[in-house]
C-alpha positions in Angstrom: 25.5 -41.3 43.9 21.1 -40.9 43.4 20.2 -39.8 39.9 17.4 -37.4 39.9 14.5 -38.4 38.3 13.2 -34.6 37.2 16.8 -33.6 35.2 15.8 -33.9 31.6 12.0 -32.4 32.9 14.4 -29.7 34.3 16.6 -29.6 30.8 13.6 -29.4 28.8 11.7 -26.0 30.4 15.2 -24.6 30.8 15.7 -25.4 27.0 12.2 -24.1 26.7 12.6 -20.7 28.5 16.2 -19.9 26.2 14.0 -20.7 23.4 11.7 -17.7 24.4 14.1 -15.2 25.5 16.0 -15.7 22.1 12.7 -15.7 20.3 12.0 -12.2 22.3 15.2 -10.7 22.2 15.3 -11.1 18.1 18.9 -13.0 18.3 16.9 -15.9 16.7 14.8 -15.5 13.1 11.6 -16.9 13.3 10.5 -19.1 10.4 7.8 -17.6 8.2 4.3 -18.6 9.1 5.3 -19.1 12.6 5.4 -15.7 15.4 6.6 -15.5 18.5 3.2 -14.6 19.9 0.2 -15.2 18.8 -2.3 -12.5 17.6 -5.0 -14.7 19.1 -5.9 -17.7 20.6 -5.5 -20.5 18.0 -9.7 -21.3 18.2 -10.8 -18.1 18.2 -8.6 -17.7 14.7 -11.3 -17.9 11.6 -9.9 -18.3 8.5 -11.4 -17.9 5.4 -8.8 -17.9 2.2 -10.2 -18.1 -1.3 -8.7 -21.3 -2.9 -5.8 -19.0 -5.1 -4.8 -18.3 -2.4 -2.0 -19.7 -0.4 -1.5 -17.8 3.4 1.8 -18.1 3.4 2.4 -15.5 6.8 -0.1 -14.0 9.4 1.5 -12.2 12.0 0.7 -9.5 14.6 3.4 -6.5 16.0 2.9 -3.5 17.5 4.7 -0.4 16.5 5.1 2.8 16.3 2.0 4.2 14.3 0.5 8.3 13.6 2.5 9.1 17.0 1.0 5.7 19.4 1.7 2.7 19.6 -0.6 -0.1 17.3 -1.7 -3.5 17.0 -0.3 -4.7 13.5 -1.5 -7.2 11.0 1.2 -8.5 8.2 -0.2 -10.5 5.7 1.8 -12.2 3.2 -0.1 -14.6 0.2 1.2 -15.9 -2.5 -0.6 -17.3 -6.2 -1.3 -20.6 -6.6 -3.7 -20.3 -9.5 -2.2 -20.6 -13.1 -3.3 -17.5 -13.5 -3.0 -13.7 -12.4 -5.3 -12.5 -9.9 -6.3 -10.0 -7.3 -7.1 -10.2 -4.3 -9.0 -8.6 -1.6 -7.8 -8.8 2.3 -10.2 -8.6 5.2 -9.1 -8.8 8.8 -12.1 -8.0 11.5 -12.0 -7.9 14.8 -14.2 -8.9 17.3 -14.5 -5.4 18.6 -15.7 -4.3 15.7 -12.9 -2.5 14.6 -12.0 -4.0 10.7 -9.0 -3.6 8.1 -7.9 -4.8 4.7 -8.0 -3.8 1.3 -6.5 -4.9 -2.2 -3.6 -6.8 -3.0 -1.5 -5.7 -5.0 -3.2 -2.1 -3.2 -2.3 -0.2 -7.8 -2.3 -2.6 -11.0 -0.2 0.0 -12.7 2.3 -2.8 -12.6 -0.3 -5.6 -12.8 -1.7 -8.4 -11.1 0.1 -10.9 -9.4 1.3 -13.6 -11.2 0.8 -17.5 -10.9 3.0 -18.5 -8.5 4.5 -14.8 -7.0 3.7 -13.9 -3.3 2.4 -10.2 -2.0 2.3 -8.9 1.4 1.8 -6.2 3.3 1.0 -4.8 6.4 -2.2 -3.3 8.2 -2.2 -0.5 11.1 -5.4 -1.0 13.2 -5.6 2.7 15.0 -6.4 2.5 18.3 -5.7 -0.9 18.8 -3.1 -1.5 21.8 -4.0 -4.8 22.8 -4.3 -8.4 21.3 -8.1 -8.9 20.0 -9.3 -11.3 21.8 -11.2 -13.4 18.2 -11.1 -11.9 14.4 -11.8 -13.7 11.3 -9.3 -13.3 8.1 -11.3 -13.4 5.2 -8.7 -13.9 1.3 -11.2 -13.7 -1.9 -10.6 -13.1 -5.2 -11.2 -9.8 -7.1 -12.6 -11.5 -10.4 
């Protein structure tokens, strides 16, 4: 009996397809910092992150917001400095739209302590498709 030389290639392709199907179905939890679908191509994503912050997760999804399907950016940051911080997050899209804000949003309960994490989801009104490029900027407020 003759051995099929493409057997392992076909098994690999089937495994990749099964993995993608499970990822998109939500049956497999997505690890922090990874997402099933990229927001933008890696070469079109520019990141400017302050040295006091570590970007733990940056992903996008489409969710219902104010009656229509809109693009949402999820940002999770960790304060890696030895002092408490407040961060300014800006997301600039190639089409001129921008979203962002301060983290923590309100400082009534205090700033982000050293080693703590903060997260927020930024909706983009009127965006029903992935952007072609974007700039993610995280700065400190001091």
